[in-house]
N, C-alpha and C positions, 0 to 999 in steps of 0.2 A: 756854885750848887747852883742847881736844875732839877725840876721832872718830870717826869711823860704821866698827861692823864688825859682819862676818856672824857668826853663829854659829847653827846650828842652821836655817839657809833664813829667818832672821829678821834685821832689821835694830838694830843697837842704838845710840844715843847716847850715850857714854861721856865722865866726865872722871874725873881723878884724886881718888880720896875716896870715888867712888859706887860703890854695890852696885845689882847687878840680877841678874834671876835670867833662865840661860840655860835651854836644852832641855840633855839630860844628852849633852854632845858627850867628854868624856875618861874610857873606861870604866878602871874600879879609880883612879880618883882618890878621895883620903881629907882630908875635912875640913885645913885648913891645908899642902896642898899648893899647889905654885905653877903655875901655867897661862898659858896663850901662846895671846894671839889674833893668829894673823897674815894673817888675812884685812879689812886694813885696807882703806876702799873711798876715807875720805876722811881729811886732819889739816889742823886751822886751829890755829894760835895765833895769838899778839896780832900779829903783822907780816904774814903772807900765808897762803894754803888752796893744799892740797897735793888734787889730785883724778885718782885710778886710775884707769886703765883699762884693765882695769876693777880694778885693785889697786894702792895705792901701794908703789912699789919699797923696799925695806927697811924697811920699816913693822912696829910690833908692837905690841901692848897688853899690859901684864903685868901678872896678876891674881894672887890668893890666892883659894882656893877655901875658903868660911867655912862652910856646913852643903848639906845636900839636904834638898829639901821637894818638895811635891805641888803641882799647882797647883788651880784651882776644879774643879768636878767639872763635867762637861759631859754634857746627858743627849741620849742619841742616840734616838729615836722615828721607827719604820720602821711607815706603814700602808699595805693596798691599801682601797682604799674598796670595799664590796658586799662583798666577799672573807672579813672577818671575821679578817684578817691583821693581829694589831699586837705588836710588840716593841718592847721599851726596855731600853736597855742605859745605864749610866755611865763615864765614862770620868776619869779624872784623869792628868794628863801629870807624869812625873818631869821635876824640874826642879834646876839647881845656882845656889846664893847665889853670885856671887862677889864680890871687892872690888877695884876697879881701885886698883893701886898705882904705875903708871906708862904711859906713852906717850909711845913712841920712834920718829920718823922723819928 
């Protein structure tokens, strides 16, 4: 059984027991707290598939927040040719690692 959920503008394929890193979507959530993904786009179990238009009605994915982490560093380099303009910046996205506990549909 699996589901496809939308979180932070990205789609994730999740199964029970899986750990995924999603963008910070629940302000003030602490490690150990329960979170719910309500934007379920697809649900599949052993016998059938439910595809949302755009969301599956009544479906939810329950998860537990494991820890806060940061993504890989992304380098942003800007340059204008023949002008001597160069700027280098770095960025690390704040992420949350969640453990999927249940898929309800």
